[in-house]
C-alpha positions as CSV (number, residue, x, y, z in Angstrom):
1,M,-23.7,-73.0,-325.3
2,A,-22.8,-76.6,-326.2
3,E,-22.7,-77.5,-322.5
4,H,-26.2,-76.0,-322.0
5,S,-27.5,-78.0,-325.0
6,Q,-26.0,-81.2,-323.6
7,A,-27.5,-80.6,-320.2
8,A,-30.9,-80.1,-321.8
9,R,-30.6,-83.3,-323.8
10,V,-29.7,-85.2,-320.6
11,R,-32.7,-83.8,-318.8
12,A,-35.0,-84.6,-321.7
13,H,-33.6,-88.1,-321.9
14,S,-34.0,-88.6,-318.2
15,W,-37.6,-87.5,-318.4
16,A,-38.3,-89.8,-321.3
17,F,-36.8,-92.7,-319.5
18,T,-38.9,-92.0,-316.4
19,F,-42.2,-91.0,-318.0
20,G,-41.6,-92.2,-321.5
21,A,-44.2,-95.0,-321.9
22,D,-46.0,-94.8,-325.2
23,R,-49.1,-92.6,-325.1
24,R,-51.3,-95.5,-326.2
25,E,-49.9,-97.7,-323.4
26,R,-50.6,-95.0,-320.8
27,E,-54.1,-94.5,-322.1
28,E,-54.8,-98.3,-322.0
29,V,-53.6,-98.5,-318.4
30,L,-56.0,-95.7,-317.4
31,R,-58.8,-97.2,-319.4
32,V,-58.4,-100.6,-317.8
33,F,-58.1,-99.0,-314.3
34,G,-61.2,-97.0,-315.0
35,G,-63.2,-100.1,-315.9
36,K,-62.1,-101.9,-312.8
37,L,-63.0,-98.9,-310.6
38,K,-66.5,-98.7,-312.2
39,T,-67.0,-102.4,-311.7
40,V,-66.0,-102.2,-308.0
41,R,-68.1,-99.1,-307.5
42,N,-71.2,-100.8,-309.0
43,V,-70.7,-103.9,-306.9
44,A,-70.5,-101.7,-303.8
45,A,-73.8,-100.1,-305.0
46,F,-72.5,-96.5,-305.1
47,S,-73.3,-94.0,-307.7
48,Q,-70.4,-91.8,-308.9
49,G,-71.9,-88.9,-306.9
50,E,-72.1,-91.0,-303.7
51,L,-68.6,-92.3,-304.1
52,A,-67.3,-88.8,-304.7
53,A,-69.1,-87.4,-301.7
54,R,-67.8,-90.1,-299.4
55,C,-64.2,-89.6,-300.7
56,F,-64.5,-85.8,-300.5
57,M,-63.7,-85.5,-304.2
58,P,-65.5,-83.7,-307.0
59,H,-67.9,-85.9,-308.9
60,D,-66.1,-85.1,-312.2
61,Q,-62.9,-86.6,-310.7
62,I,-64.5,-90.0,-310.2
63,S,-66.1,-89.7,-313.7
64,A,-62.7,-88.9,-315.3
65,L,-61.0,-91.8,-313.5
66,E,-63.6,-94.2,-314.7
67,R,-63.4,-92.9,-318.3
68,G,-59.6,-93.2,-318.2
69,L,-59.1,-89.5,-318.6
70,R,-57.3,-89.0,-315.3
71,S,-54.5,-90.8,-313.4
72,P,-55.2,-91.2,-309.7
73,D,-52.6,-90.3,-307.2
74,L,-51.7,-92.5,-304.3
75,I,-53.8,-90.6,-301.8
76,A,-56.9,-90.8,-304.1
77,L,-56.3,-94.6,-304.5
78,L,-56.1,-95.1,-300.7
79,I,-59.3,-93.1,-300.1
80,I,-61.2,-94.7,-302.9
81,G,-60.1,-98.2,-301.9
82,H,-61.0,-97.6,-298.2
83,T,-64.4,-96.2,-299.1
84,L,-65.2,-99.2,-301.4
85,G,-63.8,-101.7,-299.0
86,V,-61.0,-102.9,-301.3
87,S,-57.3,-102.7,-301.3
88,I,-55.2,-100.8,-303.8
89,D,-54.0,-104.2,-305.0
90,Q,-57.6,-105.1,-306.0
91,L,-57.9,-102.0,-308.0
92,T,-54.6,-102.3,-309.8
93,T,-53.9,-106.1,-310.2
94,G,-53.6,-107.0,-313.8
95,L,-53.0,-103.5,-315.1
96,P,-50.3,-103.6,-317.8
97,A,-47.1,-101.7,-316.8
98,P,-46.5,-99.1,-319.6
99,M,-42.9,-99.4,-320.9
100,R,-41.0,-97.5,-323.4
101,R,-40.1,-99.8,-326.3
């Protein structure tokens, strides 16, 4: 039983190390990203619905990204960037890297 508990602690520690940024820091990164996405979308003169349709995504996904409620995956970033005519770098430059302290 002790070996099983030790293995569980190691797995939990590994997960915390990999994904262990403080919740507030993660939320701040998503909020800042969402603001950047909204700004770029507005400059490109797209509504959320138009961007969603051109990216083959549900409207609520774009809305959630802009409100910082959802984290985009790499494919979504590539599609959104291409549709808006910007690079992933332009969408992510300046975002704070969440770190466990």
